[in-house]
Phi, psi and omega in degrees: 000121175265099185292346181277343183240343183282165177275166180302313180304317181292318178302315182290323177298313180296319181296320179292315182293330177296332178267001179057044178252143172278166176298324178295314180299319179294319181300322179293326181288321184264354174079033174231173180284155174300326179300319181292320176302315180298318181295319180293317182289341178262357180085008182273349178216153179245128180285153173292166181299314181296318179296318181296319178297317178294320179303310182292326177295317180294332178273357181052042182290143174304152184300324179295326177289321179297314178298317180298318180296321178298317179294320179297330179274355180091016180252161178290145177295153185265324191252144178277167175225077186286134175303143185298331181272007179289141180305332181296337181258012181301317181296320179294319178298318179298321179296320179294318179297320179297320177298318180297311183295323181294337183272346177303145009273357179290146185293146175208146185220149171254127181237149174260188186296334180262013178067026170286138180276115185262318181213157171208159180265186180300316180298322178294319178296320179295316181295318179299317179293327179290317183277332183224074183305330181297336182295338180294340181272356179289145178300144178306139179084004178298125179299139180229137180239129185296329178289322175297321180291331177289324185265349179301137181305330178248028186266202188298320185294333182300327184267358182284122180279334182242044181301326181295336178271315186281321187303307181299323179294317179294321179298317179299319179294318181294323179293327173298315178300318183293335178293335178262325180243086186302334180298341179286339191307312180300320180290322179295317180289331173294321176295319178299318179296320177298319179296317179300322180291319186281316186245351178090144180301318179302318180292329181290325188249343187292114170067021179275137006283142181267164174285116182231173175293159181301327179243127181276120182258134176257130183246130183243143170271126181221173177294345180262009186096190180288129176244135184234132181224151164234161188237152168230151182241137176249133175233166179285135177282137179043054178292147177244019180222136184297322179299311180296321181296333184275345185280145175216145175254120177268119176257121177261137181239144176295133181269354178206168184294325182296316179296316181300318181294318180297312182298315180297326181283329187265331182264104185277139179291151176282130179275000000 
């Protein structure tokens, strides 16, 4: 769903279906008749501004979707999109840096909605240099995008030992992201093409979603032997700005004792 080009009925239908709610269930939540929900979703009726805001809140729609829906209905957008370097976000930036530093020596990264790499800690820098030694030769401040690094011939995916397991799951997640941030689509489809080349179309599509462990572990081949990590993501609670809502901190954790020992030995603390 491209929320920037679709009509209000389509945006609301997709948002409701993403929450797996029926029109009746939604009508009970927002306090209108199922008939009115049907009329709005078919374009035969227009919700008031207050009703639309409540509607989107009940659907837990991303802030970018809420703004798009307001514009599609002819109302002013509700949420700001403050540049990350704006003084108003200084406190949020400090909080993210503190999260990164607290996670050392394990890798951690700050990503935006388009998967641009904004910040990383010592562990993150070490892991990137270990998996992609060529990146150390890039000029300081070179923009880096995690999706580009996944599809680069000498990038992150090259070192993944279990790409056939991790790749399809990541692709499904990325396509969800692209439905909200359409600018991601070319990079996501480039990743899909790389997966088809590496693991084959049958492996990419056969029987997904598969039965997997509760936590998906990514295994890398490195000069230190096999390293295994799983990730958790931190986001801002109740953000009122699209920029903040789009940011996520990826915390990587060692999935076994051998990985933990290597990282602790290689990532030296700052004195």
